[in-house]
VEXMIMAR-212055 format. One record per residue (C-alpha): residue in one letter; x, y, z. Coordinates in pm, whole numbers. Layout:
REM residues N
{A, {X, Y, Z}}
...
***
This chain:
REM residues 175
{M, {12884, -14829, 15494}}
{A, {13037, -15094, 15720}}
{V, {13251, -14929, 15987}}
{S, {13481, -15128, 16211}}
{K, {13463, -15068, 16584}}
{T, {13832, -15147, 16625}}
{P, {14125, -15060, 16401}}
{V, {14207, -15314, 16133}}
{R, {14571, -15340, 16034}}
{I, {14619, -15465, 15677}}
{I, {14949, -15552, 15510}}
{G, {14965, -15554, 15133}}
{I, {15236, -15755, 14962}}
{D, {15365, -15730, 14605}}
{P, {15562, -16055, 14575}}
{G, {15896, -16073, 14400}}
{L, {16219, -16268, 14404}}
{N, {16437, -15959, 14368}}
{V, {16223, -15702, 14544}}
{T, {15907, -15764, 14745}}
{G, {15705, -15456, 14827}}
{Y, {15502, -15421, 15144}}
{G, {15260, -15160, 15270}}
{L, {15088, -15151, 15606}}
{I, {14771, -14949, 15650}}
{E, {14521, -14913, 15929}}
{T, {14152, -14854, 15883}}
{F, {13924, -14729, 16159}}
{N, {13591, -14543, 16154}}
{A, {13602, -14520, 15773}}
{Q, {13948, -14358, 15786}}
{I, {14251, -14520, 15622}}
{K, {14602, -14424, 15724}}
{L, {14944, -14534, 15611}}
{S, {15151, -14690, 15889}}
{E, {15459, -14831, 15715}}
{A, {15581, -14918, 15368}}
{G, {15900, -15044, 15210}}
{I, {16071, -15325, 15030}}
{I, {16242, -15650, 15109}}
{R, {16546, -15672, 14883}}
{L, {16669, -16025, 14825}}
{P, {17014, -16151, 14725}}
{R, {17075, -16155, 14351}}
{S, {17007, -16473, 14159}}
{D, {17333, -16665, 14146}}
{G, {17321, -17019, 14015}}
{D, {17131, -17242, 14254}}
{N, {17071, -16992, 14535}}
{L, {16690, -16990, 14503}}
{P, {16647, -17172, 14839}}
{E, {16865, -16910, 15010}}
{R, {16671, -16625, 14850}}
{L, {16341, -16780, 14959}}
{R, {16474, -16825, 15313}}
{S, {16575, -16461, 15318}}
{L, {16227, -16354, 15201}}
{F, {16064, -16576, 15464}}
{E, {16279, -16440, 15749}}
{E, {16231, -16076, 15652}}
{L, {15856, -16118, 15619}}
{R, {15831, -16302, 15952}}
{Q, {16009, -16006, 16113}}
{L, {15755, -15763, 15962}}
{L, {15460, -15975, 16073}}
{M, {15597, -16006, 16428}}
{E, {15665, -15632, 16449}}
{F, {15336, -15501, 16308}}
{H, {15080, -15776, 16386}}
{P, {14847, -15723, 16089}}
{Q, {14500, -15879, 16100}}
{M, {14495, -15940, 15724}}
{M, {14744, -15986, 15442}}
{C, {14650, -15890, 15087}}
{L, {14863, -16060, 14829}}
{E, {14867, -15997, 14457}}
{E, {14802, -16314, 14258}}
{V, {15068, -16446, 14024}}
{Y, {15016, -16338, 13666}}
{S, {15117, -16586, 13399}}
{H, {15221, -16469, 13054}}
{A, {15236, -16723, 12771}}
{F, {15580, -16600, 12663}}
{Y, {15728, -16613, 13017}}
{P, {15596, -16924, 13194}}
{Q, {15918, -16962, 13396}}
{T, {15858, -16624, 13559}}
{A, {15519, -16735, 13690}}
{I, {15673, -17053, 13830}}
{L, {15946, -16861, 14010}}
{M, {15697, -16605, 14142}}
{S, {15485, -16890, 14275}}
{H, {15779, -16995, 14492}}
{A, {15790, -16647, 14645}}
{R, {15414, -16641, 14689}}
{G, {15422, -16980, 14863}}
{V, {15684, -16861, 15109}}
{I, {15481, -16546, 15179}}
{C, {15166, -16752, 15242}}
{L, {15359, -16982, 15476}}
{A, {15495, -16687, 15676}}
{A, {15142, -16547, 15707}}
{R, {14999, -16883, 15812}}
{L, {15265, -16934, 16079}}
{A, {15185, -16586, 16212}}
{S, {14809, -16666, 16205}}
{V, {14744, -16389, 15954}}
{P, {14470, -16467, 15700}}
{V, {14560, -16409, 15336}}
{K, {14331, -16248, 15078}}
{S, {14443, -16306, 14718}}
{L, {14361, -16029, 14473}}
{S, {14419, -16010, 14101}}
{A, {14630, -15725, 13967}}
{K, {14335, -15614, 13754}}
{R, {14105, -15595, 14057}}
{I, {14363, -15398, 14257}}
{K, {14421, -15151, 13974}}
{Q, {14047, -15108, 13918}}
{S, {14001, -15040, 14287}}
{V, {14261, -14766, 14323}}
{T, {14259, -14604, 13978}}
{G, {13922, -14693, 13828}}
{N, {14102, -14870, 13542}}
{G, {14182, -15242, 13562}}
{N, {14449, -15194, 13296}}
{A, {14624, -14902, 13467}}
{S, {14999, -14867, 13431}}
{K, {15241, -14892, 13723}}
{L, {15283, -14515, 13707}}
{Q, {14905, -14462, 13733}}
{V, {14894, -14688, 14041}}
{Q, {15188, -14500, 14194}}
{R, {15014, -14167, 14135}}
{A, {14684, -14291, 14278}}
{V, {14857, -14416, 14594}}
{R, {15052, -14092, 14625}}
{H, {14732, -13890, 14591}}
{F, {14529, -14105, 14832}}
{F, {14788, -14078, 15111}}
{S, {14890, -13718, 15025}}
{L, {15254, -13821, 14991}}
{E, {15518, -13568, 14893}}
{R, {15674, -13811, 14644}}
{T, {15558, -14099, 14430}}
{P, {15628, -14431, 14606}}
{H, {15940, -14591, 14463}}
{P, {16011, -14856, 14360}}
{P, {15668, -14937, 14212}}
{D, {15653, -15251, 14428}}
{V, {15575, -15029, 14730}}
{A, {15281, -14862, 14555}}
{D, {15156, -15201, 14433}}
{A, {15163, -15339, 14788}}
{L, {14981, -15033, 14925}}
{A, {14727, -15060, 14643}}
{A, {14657, -15423, 14740}}
{A, {14597, -15319, 15102}}
{L, {14376, -15029, 14989}}
{C, {14172, -15260, 14768}}
{Y, {14089, -15475, 15069}}
{A, {14023, -15172, 15292}}
{Y, {13773, -15043, 15034}}
{S, {13595, -15379, 15051}}
{L, {13557, -15337, 15428}}
{R, {13402, -14995, 15376}}
{H, {13171, -15107, 15097}}
{G, {13042, -15444, 15213}}
{G, {13277, -15666, 15014}}
{K, {13306, -15455, 14696}}
{T, {13671, -15373, 14632}}
{S, {13638, -15052, 14432}}
{R, {13621, -14708, 14583}}
{R, {13425, -14609, 14274}}
{N, {13123, -14831, 14353}}
***
């Protein structure tokens, strides 16, 4: 097992244009601990206010990155559904802003598919949001299930990467 000699701070991001979840964990000597988690809530969609919403996301994320100084950002890839192509396009805007904020803060970004993240934390690449929430709650021994699900998804992304550090690049704790 690869063990870091210094703590590694990892921020997981579940991108969204209404709510973006974030979860900050720290891994050291094969231990993983939760440092911070929450959401960035953006202004409601109102006509042509997409640029303002993206600016708000950028500013909030820059604040988080400046406050917590993560060494890595794990970002869920955009999923495209044939019936909702517009959603994927809009989500790509949010993802681009998140990547820009990370780059300007000199934080490397690791993109992970939703399937890979779910497989890593639940053992099932097709797990439901509730299953991911429960797995995150169990892993961190939380009193309550993380809510909204965006928080658990962000923490799951960070955990997926942390598992890869512990297991030489493999992202599943079940390897």
